[in-house]
Structure formats: C-alpha cells, structure tokens
Phi, psi and omega in degrees: 000139178294150183298326181288347179267354183292320182294313175303323177298315181300314181294317181296320179294322178295311182292315180296317179295317179294326179301310185276336171297315177294320182301312183282331174295313180293321180298319182296332182280334186243357191247127177247099186303326185283354180233014185250143178292159183302326183295320179290328174297319179298319178299325182290326186257342186298323182305312181288327176299323179293324178293324176297319177300315178299316181299316180292322180294327179300332181281349184237326185251346182282166178298154185306325180300326179274315183299333182260009182233114177296328180294315179294323179296319176297319181300312186279336170293320176294325176299319177297323177294320180293317180294326177291323176298319178298319179292325176294324175298318178298319178299319179295322177301327181264018178062029176246046188304120180298318184283302185285331181273305187280325186259300186293322184268002178056038179269097183295326178299317178294328179297324176299320180294318180295316178297321176299321178293319179297316179296318179298318179295318178299315180299315180298316181290326176297316178297319182293339181264007177261119181127174181238163177145204178300104198307308184284310182298326183293343176255312184301314186296307180295326178294314180298315181292324178295321177298319178298316180293322176297319178297318179296320178297314181298320178299317180297315181297316181294328182288329187250357175228169178257017186299317182294316180296318178296326181290316185275302184284319183271350183051042186276110182299321181298315180294320179296318177298316182294317181293320176298319177296321178298320180294316176299315181300322182294333183281339185296308178293329179291320177297318179295320179294331181283344180287160174113171183283146182285133174245302179195168176298316181299316180295323179294317179297320177298315179297316181293324178290313179295324181289348181273006185300333177289344185297314176300326177295322177296319178299314180297320179296320179297319178298315180297317180295316183293328178286322182277324187221075183301147178297125184221121179244025182276355184263010180110162186298312183297314180296322179295318179296318179296316180294338176271323184288327181298308175297324180300315178295321177300314180300315182295319180294316180296315181294317179297318179295317180296317183292323186267297188289315185285331182273320188254342188089166184294000000 
C-alpha cells in the first residue's frame, strides 16, 4: 500500500471497527437468540457476513493492486462497513431502525427491509471495486454517491407509497418484503454504473447519475403495484410472504434487465 493511503486505511478501520463493535454490543443487549425467529437472527449476523463477501470478492474481481494487497482489502472492506452504517442511519431517519425495529421489537417485516439494505450495500460495493484506476477515489466516490442515490430513492418510495408505514406500524410482512426488494433492485443499476475503469470524479458522478435512470421507473412501478395489488398480510404468514416476494422479484428482475440489457446491450 502507498504511504499516502495508510491514513485512510487507519481512519476506515477505526470507523468500521467501531460500527460493528457497537452493532454487536447493542445486539447482545436486546437480542435473545433462543426466542428469536431465524430472520431476526439473520439481521444480527448479516452485516458482517456481507463485509466478508466483499473482502473475498476483492481477492478475485478487484484490480491486481488491490487483489494482491491485504491492506487495500481491509480498507475497502471497511469502506463497505462505513457505507452500510450510513444506510442504517438513513433507515433510522425513515423510522425503519435496524436495531430497535428489526431486532429489539421483533418486527419481522422490518427485518426484510434491513436485509434488503445489507444486500444492496454489498452489491454497490462489489460494483465499485470492479475496474482499475485511482485506487481509493475509484471506490470511495461511487460508493458515496451511490449511498446518496439510494437514500433519495428510498425517500421517493416512502413518499408515494405506504410501504414504510405498513412495515413499521402495521408490521406488515408483505409490505416489508416489497420494500426490501425495492431497495435491492435500486442497487443493481447503481452497482453497474460504479463498475469500470477510473477516469475522474466528474466522469464517475456523470456515470452514477446516468446509471440511475431505472430508479424513477421502479418508483412508478411500485406505485402501480400498490394501487393494483395493495400489500396485505391478513391471509396468514405464508400468503403474506408470497404476496410480498412476487413483486420484490419483479422489481429486481426489471431493474436488472434495465441496468444490463438496455444500458449495455445484449
């Protein structure tokens, strides 16, 4: 690792380490493993598992300078932890608190949203680490801009649908599945836009902005689905999950197709 990159590594490790130290300390205080459903257990362990996935991917898909450097791998794994912390802050702003909602309050619907956010963050960071260029900026810039775009997308979805309210106040499993699927879907075009060789900060912002064009379509699709097929969990847990997963898969499929085929060609 270059000497000028040592300080960012030090800061990233401090922030990333404190993030997950606090996460597991807080989880231990509110979480009873022997009385919790598997989904809430997954929420408790998934954040660090996602960082492990990023760390392993860095050894295979990142540029050789990163793939052959344990220091750079630690730096960008810590970056993924920091971006996930930022997304968790956004969830708290929207009353979708990962700790108090999904774990402490045993809200399984909220747990779907948290898992969707973790998957979205992992996807975004994987995309940002594909390509060559200015090692730190080529990852930091698209990840930071992607987090902002994810936040804007989540704000738009919450503003025009009742999915967040149904998830938190109504504990609606169907709504939680759909909102979690939307969050995952929103990360696919952003991850694709983050891929590629580094040119400049300006070029990256242009790519990230242009690559986000499927997001308004997802918002419109979510509005159409909710008007035609409102989230309903009154028919039992299994039926609610199916009614939530079908639109979630639809959102992910549409977003993936738009990001790949329409942007890049077959």
